N, C-alpha and C positions, 0 to 999 in steps of 0.2 A: 505493500499501502501506498502510496506517496502522498505526502501534504504537499496545494498550491503553493507557493513560496511567493509573501507579501514583499521581498523589498525589489535586489534592480530585475530580477524573474518578468518579472510582469509576469503573471499568473502562467508561466510556463513551471514542469516542473519542474520542483529543482531537487537536483541530488542529497542537496544536505541537509534534504527533508526528509532524505528516505531513514527511517526507525533503521535498516540491514548496515545500511552504511554507517550511518550515524553508531552501532552494533561495535560494530566487527573494530570503526578508527577509537575503540574506548579498549575494547581488545587486543590490538595493536600498541598505544599504551602503556598496559594496562604490560604487555608482554615482555615491554624496555626497559622497563624496569622490577622486572624480574633479575637482575644483575644483582647480585651481591656482595659484599666486601665486610672486614672485619678492621678495623684497628685499631691497634693496642698505643700510648702514648706515654714516656715514663719526664718526669726531668723534674727540675726543681723550682719549687710552687712558685710560685709568682701572679698577678689580677691582668686574665686576656689571655689565658691559654685557653679554654675551652673560645671565647670570640673571634681566636684565629684560629681552632681547626672548622670553625661555621661557615666559614663565614672565606674557610677554600673551599668546601667543600658544595658554599650555595654555588658559588663562585663557577663552581663544573660540573654545576649543575644536578645531581647526589638529594636525596633525601634520607635525617639520618629518623633509624626504627626507632632501637632504642640508643640510650647509654649511661653507662657506670664507670662511675668517680666519684674519688676518695685522695684525700691527702695521709699519706707516714709521713709522721715525724714531719721532718721537709719537701719531702716529696711528692712531686703530684704521679696523680696516676687515673685512664681511663681504659674507656674499650668503648669504639660507638660500633653499632651490627650500620652501614646504609642501603638502600638499593642506589646503581648506580648507572647514567644512563647507555646506552647504546654505545658503545664503538669508542667509549672512556677503558681506556686498560690502565694496568698497576702501575706499570708502567709513570704514566705517565700523569697517574694524580700522582705517585710520587715523588716528581721533579714536582708539580706546587707546590705541595705540603712542604716537600726539601727549604721551598724556598723560603718561607716561608716561618717557619719552623726550627730551622738552624741557627737563624737569628737566637732565639729564645734559647739555643741552650736545649730541645727538648729533641727526648728518641723516638723513633715510628716506627711501624713497623704494618704493610700491609695483605693481608691476604684474601685467596676466599676463602666467603662462606662457604662450606659444604653440603654438597646435594643425597651421596649417598648417605640414602639411612638404612642400605643392609643390613650391617656393619655397627648399628646402633642401635644399643639394649631399647627393649619398648618401656619406658614406665609401665611398674605396679597400681595401681590401688593403691594410694596411699593417707595417710593426716600428718599435720605441718605441727614441728611438738621443736618448741625456742630449752637447748640444755644451754642451766649460765656451771660453768669454777669461775670459784672465789678459790685463793690463797695464794702461797711464798710461789715466786719464781724460779724455776730453774731448767735443764736444757731439757727436753727432748717434751712436753707437756705437753705439745700442739699433736706431736708423732702417737702419743704412748691413746689423747682419748679419740684422736682418729681409727684408729688401727681400730677399738671395738666398735664405733660405728661401724666400720663396711662390713667389720666382717659380722655383721648383720644383714649385708646387704642396706644399711642404713643410709639416702645417699642427704648432702649437706649442701644446700640452698647460698647458705652465707654464711660467713666469718665474723667475726670480732676480735679481733684479742687486744686490748692493753697491758703491754708492756712498758711496766717504772721500776724492776728492782727492786729487790728488797726483800723483808721476810715481813711487810702487813701486810696483810693479806686483801683488804680492801682494794689496796696495788693495780693487783697483777687479776686482771678480771677477762676472761676469754668467754663468747653468744654465740654459740650453732645456730641459729637457724637450720632442723630438720626437716625429712618427710619420710617416715618413717610406713613403710610397706603395712597395708592391711593385716600383712600373712606373721610378720613380724609379733614375734610372741615378747609379749611388750614389758609383763612380768621380767622376764627372762633375758629382755639386754638387759634393762629399769638398772637390778640384782649386782648382772658386772660391768653396768656404769660406773656404778656406786661404789663395786668396789675397790675395781681400779683408779678411780679421784680421792680411796680412800688409800689408798699405798700411795699416793700421790702428796698424799692432805692439805690432800682440794677438799673448798665443801660442793654437792652438785644439787642441784635444779635441773626439774625436765617437765616443763609445761608446756601445753596443748597453748598452740600461736593464741590461740584466741584467748583462751584466758589469762595468758600472757599479754596479750595488747591491754586488755582491760585493768585490768591489775596499775600496769604502766605507765596508762593515759587516767590512771586513781594519784 
């Protein structure tokens, strides 16, 4: 079906008003946006880093889909996932980023977002929990706790660790956001986690994320 054009076509059928043509054009635009890249950036923190990166990406017609950014002590760290227009190569994007970021003493890496899902483990149905440990600092705390977490096929989705050193318990805190599969024996998992924490002289709490968020809002 075609609609009469009310502009320059003077009543003649106009292809731009053909729904099938419009749909094809929209699909073409979407396909051209399907190429995705990941950019990781590291360097000394300073104002304007995200503005500089996003300006380069905007000028190259890239669309930022996800960003994770944090500051560890004085180090800036960020990961961008973006869709890029057809024809923009990694080498070309590297050149534009290097021109803008090198004067800021920033290190970056660009890679394609893998589309191969055959080797990617399918996530199980799970429930979100928050594990918090508090206690004296020592080497291997993260390694020991995450070993127990991994043994039960629990996935860490976010980790925040603040190590200030010393034996003041409140100065050393780790917060693990995790997804616990519904098939996991939670009693056994929690028992082993508490035993490991006790051996490391840590206090540990395990809360459903909804409860954790509600308590911390209060």
